[in-house]
N, C-alpha and C positions, 0 to 999 in steps of 0.2 A: 509407449509411455516415455515421456521425457525424463532425463535425469536432472538432478538439482542444478548443475552447471548450465545445462541447456535452458532450463526454466529461468535462471538468473539472467542469462544473455538475452533471452526473448523479452523478459520484463524490461530490462534497461534499453531495449531498442525502440520502445514506444515513444511517440512524439510529445506526449503530455503525461504528467504525473499528478496525483492527488495524495494528500496525507490526512488520515483520520486519526485523531488522538493528539494533535499538537495543541499547545496552549500558550498562555503568556509566560509560563514558567520555563525558562531556558534549561533548567536542570532535569526536566522530564524528557523521557525518551522520544515521545512524539515530536517535541520541538527540536530535539537533536536530529531526528530524521528529516524534518522540514528544512533545517539549516544545512543538512548534507546536500540536498537538492539545490538550494540557493547558492551555496559555495561553489558548486560545479556548473552554475549557469543553466540548470535544467528547468524547463517550464513546469512550475508546480502550483497547485491550488490547495490551500489548506481548507479542510472541512471542519467547521465548528458551529454548533447550533446557537451559540449565544454571543460570540465575539465577531465583530465585523471585519477585523483586520488582524493578521498575525505577521510579524516580521516585515511589515510594510506591504503585505500582499492582501488584497481583498479576499475574504473567505466566502464560501458557499455554506449554507446551513445544513445541507444533506448531500449525499452522493447523487440523489435524484436531480439535484440542481447543477451538476457538472455540465459544462457546455457541450462536450463531446464524449460521453461515457464509453462509447465503443472504441475510442482511440486513446483512452486514458488508463494508465497502469496505476493501481491503488495500493498505497502503503497503509497498513493497519497497525496501530499501536493503542489498542483499547482492551478493556477487560474482556475475557472470553465470552460472556453473555452478550455483550455489545457486538463483538466480532461475529458471532453466529447470526445476529440480525443483519449485519452488514453483508455477510455472505449470501443471505437470502435475497437482499436487495440487489446485490451485484449480479447474481444469477438472472434476476428479472431484467436488469438493465443491459445485460450482455457485456459487462465489463470484462475485457479479455485477459487481464493479468492482475494478480493480487499477491502482495508480499506481506504476510502476517509476521510481524516481528516476534522474537522469542518472548514467551510469557503471555502472548495475546490470544492463544488458542487453547482448547482443551479437547477432550475426547468427543464431545458433542460437535465441535467444529470439524474435527477429523472425520467423523461419521458423515456429516453433511457433505463435505467435500467428496468423499469416496462414493457415497450413495447418489450423488448428482453428477457424476462424471466430470468433476472439476479438477482432478489431480494434475493434469498437464498445465493448468493455468494458475494454480495456487502454490506458493512457497509457504510452508508452515512447519517444517520439521527442524527448526533450529537455525535456519539460514538467517543471517542478519545483514541488512543493507548497509548499516553504519560500519560494520566490521568487514564485510566481504565485497561491497560494491565497487570500491576502487580497483581491486584486483580483477574483477570481472570486466570493468571498463578497459583496463590495460590489456587484457587478453583479447578484447574485441578489436583493438587497433591493428 
């Protein structure tokens, strides 16, 4: 079983990223996470069911619409009930790495992760990309 740092390094080594939970409101954490990727020149796709573009980047309506889901690491900043549904979809799509931001998961999400053997591919225990990501990137250099 991978520890948190190993999972963070693995997550940030993927060639593509997607963010679920970004919106047109820059004060929301989903958008802050999207901007984190943009500011670091990371290839990122925002996922939004109703908005066609966020921060100048074309969105996809759902994670099923990601061009290369098996090569995409997924950041999740949604209410826990939505996160649980995303985890189910991500498992079906074989998305290899998922970073659930603090507050976006609950016991049902944790149970699903553990019961489906996803512990090594999902960060969900308080790790925060916005807070921790730069340190992980520096340690990888």
